[in-house]
TORNUFI-897777 format. One record per residue (C-alpha): residue number from 1; residue in one letter; chain; x, y, z. Coordinates in nm, 3 decimals, m for minus. Last residue first. Example, Ala and Ser with C-alpha at 12.3 -4.5 7.8 and 13.67 -1.06 7.14 Angstrom:
# TORNUFI-897777
+-----+-----+-------+---------+---------+---------+
|   n | res | chain |       x |       y |       z |
+-----+-----+-------+---------+---------+---------+
|   2 |   S |     A |   1.367 |  m0.106 |   0.714 |
|   1 |   A |     A |   1.230 |  m0.450 |   0.780 |
+-----+-----+-------+---------+---------+---------+
***
This chain:
# TORNUFI-897777
+-----+-----+-------+---------+---------+---------+
|   n | res | chain |       x |       y |       z |
+-----+-----+-------+---------+---------+---------+
| 148 |   K |     A |   1.418 |   4.685 |  m1.235 |
| 147 |   R |     A |   1.379 |   4.410 |  m1.010 |
| 146 |   P |     A |   1.656 |   4.212 |  m0.941 |
| 145 |   L |     A |   1.644 |   3.862 |  m1.059 |
| 144 |   L |     A |   1.606 |   3.523 |  m0.836 |
| 143 |   P |     A |   1.702 |   3.194 |  m1.029 |
| 142 |   C |     A |   1.413 |   2.926 |  m1.091 |
| 141 |   E |     A |   1.558 |   2.561 |  m1.020 |
| 140 |   F |     A |   1.329 |   2.243 |  m0.923 |
| 139 |   Y |     A |   1.314 |   2.018 |  m0.613 |
| 138 |   V |     A |   0.922 |   1.895 |  m0.476 |
| 137 |   G |     A |   0.900 |   1.642 |  m0.213 |
| 136 |   A |     A |   0.657 |   1.922 |  m0.068 |
| 135 |   P |     A |   0.841 |   1.963 |   0.266 |
| 134 |   E |     A |   0.635 |   2.095 |   0.570 |
| 133 |   F |     A |   0.547 |   2.438 |   0.695 |
| 132 |   D |     A |   0.374 |   2.617 |   1.023 |
| 131 |   S |     A |   0.671 |   2.467 |   1.206 |
| 130 |   M |     A |   0.893 |   2.677 |   1.031 |
| 129 |   D |     A |   0.692 |   3.008 |   1.188 |
| 128 |   L |     A |   0.739 |   3.259 |   0.923 |
| 127 |   D |     A |   0.883 |   3.624 |   0.981 |
| 126 |   S |     A |   1.223 |   3.551 |   0.978 |
| 125 |   D |     A |   1.123 |   3.393 |   0.659 |
| 124 |   S |     A |   1.123 |   3.730 |   0.480 |
| 123 |   D |     A |   0.798 |   3.898 |   0.360 |
| 122 |   A |     A |   0.558 |   3.832 |   0.583 |
| 121 |   D |     A |   0.236 |   4.058 |   0.577 |
| 120 |   S |     A |  m0.048 |   3.800 |   0.491 |
| 119 |   Y |     A |   0.125 |   3.576 |   0.704 |
| 118 |   K |     A |  m0.137 |   3.434 |   0.965 |
| 117 |   N |     A |  m0.392 |   3.428 |   0.650 |
| 116 |   P |     A |  m0.393 |   3.060 |   0.572 |
| 115 |   D |     A |  m0.450 |   2.952 |   0.908 |
| 114 |   V |     A |  m0.289 |   2.680 |   0.956 |
| 113 |   G |     A |  m0.496 |   2.357 |   0.929 |
| 112 |   S |     A |  m0.306 |   2.221 |   0.636 |
| 111 |   K |     A |   0.028 |   2.285 |   0.675 |
| 110 |   L |     A |   0.211 |   2.575 |   0.438 |
| 109 |   N |     A |   0.432 |   2.430 |   0.173 |
| 108 |   Y |     A |   0.806 |   2.371 |   0.183 |
| 107 |   V |     A |   0.973 |   2.360 |  m0.160 |
| 106 |   A |     A |   1.330 |   2.266 |  m0.202 |
| 105 |   W |     A |   1.490 |   2.511 |  m0.445 |
| 104 |   R |     A |   1.788 |   2.547 |  m0.633 |
| 103 |   G |     A |   1.796 |   2.926 |  m0.752 |
| 102 |   G |     A |   2.184 |   3.003 |  m0.746 |
| 101 |   N |     A |   2.244 |   2.833 |  m0.437 |
| 100 |   Y |     A |   2.248 |   3.090 |  m0.208 |
|  99 |   D |     A |   2.466 |   3.014 |   0.105 |
|  98 |   K |     A |   2.673 |   3.333 |   0.130 |
|  97 |   D |     A |   2.402 |   3.572 |   0.042 |
|  96 |   G |     A |   2.481 |   3.822 |  m0.227 |
|  95 |   P |     A |   2.185 |   3.641 |  m0.428 |
|  94 |   K |     A |   1.883 |   3.544 |  m0.229 |
|  93 |   S |     A |   1.789 |   3.337 |   0.060 |
|  92 |   D |     A |   1.497 |   3.142 |   0.291 |
|  91 |   S |     A |   1.300 |   3.219 |   0.018 |
|  90 |   I |     A |   0.938 |   3.311 |   0.041 |
|  89 |   H |     A |   0.650 |   3.246 |  m0.208 |
|  88 |   G |     A |   0.273 |   3.352 |  m0.285 |
|  87 |   V |     A |   0.316 |   3.726 |  m0.303 |
|  86 |   G |     A |  m0.040 |   3.853 |  m0.234 |
|  85 |   D |     A |   0.098 |   4.201 |  m0.139 |
|  84 |   K |     A |   0.263 |   4.029 |   0.162 |
|  83 |   F |     A |   0.259 |   3.656 |   0.178 |
|  82 |   D |     A |   0.011 |   3.368 |   0.084 |
|  81 |   G |     A |   0.180 |   3.043 |   0.092 |
|  80 |   N |     A |   0.447 |   2.862 |  m0.053 |
|  79 |   F |     A |   0.800 |   2.897 |   0.120 |
|  78 |   L |     A |   1.109 |   2.814 |  m0.079 |
|  77 |   I |     A |   1.382 |   2.637 |   0.078 |
|  76 |   D |     A |   1.749 |   2.680 |  m0.054 |
|  75 |   F |     A |   1.918 |   2.360 |  m0.210 |
|  74 |   P |     A |   2.236 |   2.177 |  m0.170 |
|  73 |   E |     A |   2.208 |   1.892 |  m0.279 |
|  72 |   S |     A |   2.083 |   1.695 |  m0.579 |
|  71 |   E |     A |   2.021 |   1.393 |  m0.322 |
|  70 |   P |     A |   1.625 |   1.530 |  m0.309 |
|  69 |   K |     A |   1.600 |   1.489 |  m0.668 |
|  68 |   F |     A |   1.635 |   1.765 |  m0.943 |
|  67 |   T |     A |   1.368 |   1.936 |  m1.183 |
|  66 |   A |     A |   1.468 |   2.165 |  m1.446 |
|  65 |   P |     A |   1.127 |   2.334 |  m1.637 |
|  64 |   T |     A |   1.218 |   2.660 |  m1.595 |
|  63 |   V |     A |   1.061 |   2.914 |  m1.347 |
|  62 |   I |     A |   1.163 |   3.278 |  m1.441 |
|  61 |   S |     A |   1.169 |   3.495 |  m1.103 |
|  60 |   D |     A |   1.139 |   3.871 |  m1.002 |
|  59 |   F |     A |   1.210 |   3.978 |  m0.673 |
|  58 |   L |     A |   1.091 |   4.157 |  m0.392 |
|  57 |   Q |     A |   1.333 |   4.252 |  m0.122 |
|  56 |   G |     A |   1.201 |   4.178 |   0.277 |
|  55 |   D |     A |   1.487 |   3.937 |   0.360 |
|  54 |   A |     A |   1.355 |   3.738 |   0.013 |
|  53 |   W |     A |   1.014 |   3.759 |  m0.128 |
|  52 |   I |     A |   0.935 |   3.594 |  m0.430 |
|  51 |   Q |     A |   0.749 |   3.689 |  m0.794 |
|  50 |   T |     A |   0.659 |   3.492 |  m1.066 |
|  49 |   R |     A |   0.718 |   3.463 |  m1.412 |
|  48 |   G |     A |   0.664 |   3.140 |  m1.685 |
|  47 |   T |     A |   0.673 |   2.732 |  m1.630 |
|  46 |   K |     A |   0.416 |   2.615 |  m1.414 |
|  45 |   M |     A |   0.596 |   2.415 |  m1.109 |
|  44 |   L |     A |   0.433 |   2.708 |  m0.895 |
|  43 |   G |     A |   0.086 |   2.638 |  m0.929 |
|  42 |   S |     A |   0.142 |   2.238 |  m0.900 |
|  41 |   T |     A |   0.294 |   2.308 |  m0.568 |
|  40 |   Q |     A |  m0.011 |   2.474 |  m0.408 |
|  39 |   S |     A |  m0.178 |   2.196 |  m0.490 |
|  38 |   Q |     A |  m0.029 |   1.961 |  m0.397 |
|  37 |   A |     A |   0.024 |   2.132 |  m0.086 |
|  36 |   T |     A |  m0.389 |   2.109 |  m0.046 |
|  35 |   M |     A |  m0.546 |   2.477 |  m0.114 |
|  34 |   D |     A |  m0.624 |   2.724 |   0.190 |
|  33 |   P |     A |  m0.431 |   3.018 |   0.013 |
|  32 |   E |     A |  m0.652 |   2.972 |  m0.306 |
|  31 |   S |     A |  m0.460 |   3.002 |  m0.625 |
|  30 |   L |     A |  m0.053 |   3.052 |  m0.609 |
|  29 |   S |     A |   0.049 |   3.254 |  m0.852 |
|  28 |   M |     A |   0.211 |   3.308 |  m1.174 |
|  27 |   M |     A |   0.281 |   3.612 |  m1.384 |
|  26 |   G |     A |   0.248 |   3.594 |  m1.746 |
|  25 |   G |     A |   0.421 |   3.406 |  m2.029 |
|  24 |   E |     A |   0.103 |   3.316 |  m2.218 |
|  23 |   D |     A |   0.131 |   2.947 |  m2.261 |
|  22 |   D |     A |   0.188 |   2.895 |  m1.878 |
|  21 |   C |     A |   0.307 |   2.508 |  m1.914 |
|  20 |   A |     A |   0.134 |   2.322 |  m1.603 |
|  19 |   S |     A |   0.051 |   2.005 |  m1.792 |
|  18 |   L |     A |   0.357 |   1.814 |  m1.800 |
|  17 |   V |     A |   0.428 |   1.911 |  m1.436 |
|  16 |   L |     A |   0.115 |   1.820 |  m1.333 |
|  15 |   V |     A |   0.128 |   1.507 |  m1.485 |
|  14 |   F |     A |   0.449 |   1.435 |  m1.309 |
|  13 |   T |     A |   0.331 |   1.539 |  m1.006 |
|  12 |   A |     A |   0.026 |   1.321 |  m0.959 |
|  11 |   L |     A |   0.230 |   1.016 |  m1.118 |
|  10 |   V |     A |   0.509 |   1.070 |  m0.803 |
|   9 |   V |     A |   0.205 |   1.083 |  m0.536 |
|   8 |   S |     A |   0.045 |   0.765 |  m0.693 |
|   7 |   L |     A |   0.369 |   0.575 |  m0.714 |
|   6 |   I |     A |   0.480 |   0.691 |  m0.337 |
|   5 |   T |     A |   0.105 |   0.574 |  m0.234 |
|   4 |   F |     A |   0.107 |   0.242 |  m0.425 |
|   3 |   R |     A |   0.406 |   0.182 |  m0.236 |
|   2 |   K |     A |   0.291 |   0.255 |   0.086 |
|   1 |   M |     A |   0.005 |  m0.005 |   0.010 |
+-----+-----+-------+---------+---------+---------+
***
């Protein structure tokens, strides 16, 4: 039964990645903040442009189709939620930080049961309670670009 559950999650993630291209190349965002972890992650896996908070600074980003296995460390953590100004993501590091890994992300989603409005003013990982988030099992590449 455990194998079936794991296989189902892997297959669902694979289908979401293949079907999630953003044809218009517009900005991406998470749908509803109270969506399941899988739904939150599928919004992030679309290729195209998005925005990410890091240490109170807003960055643009372009999601690429590259995905990685967990053993391909190192990764930075990308938190999914409903954050300041409706931006759906906060990074634990940014360009210029010694520990920034160039936009190689391990995704963490807000746990179900946590009030999605709790972080509506958050723009830094220091604003977050890490125990409110859980690993999504998704690893991908998406560089942070300074806003013009």
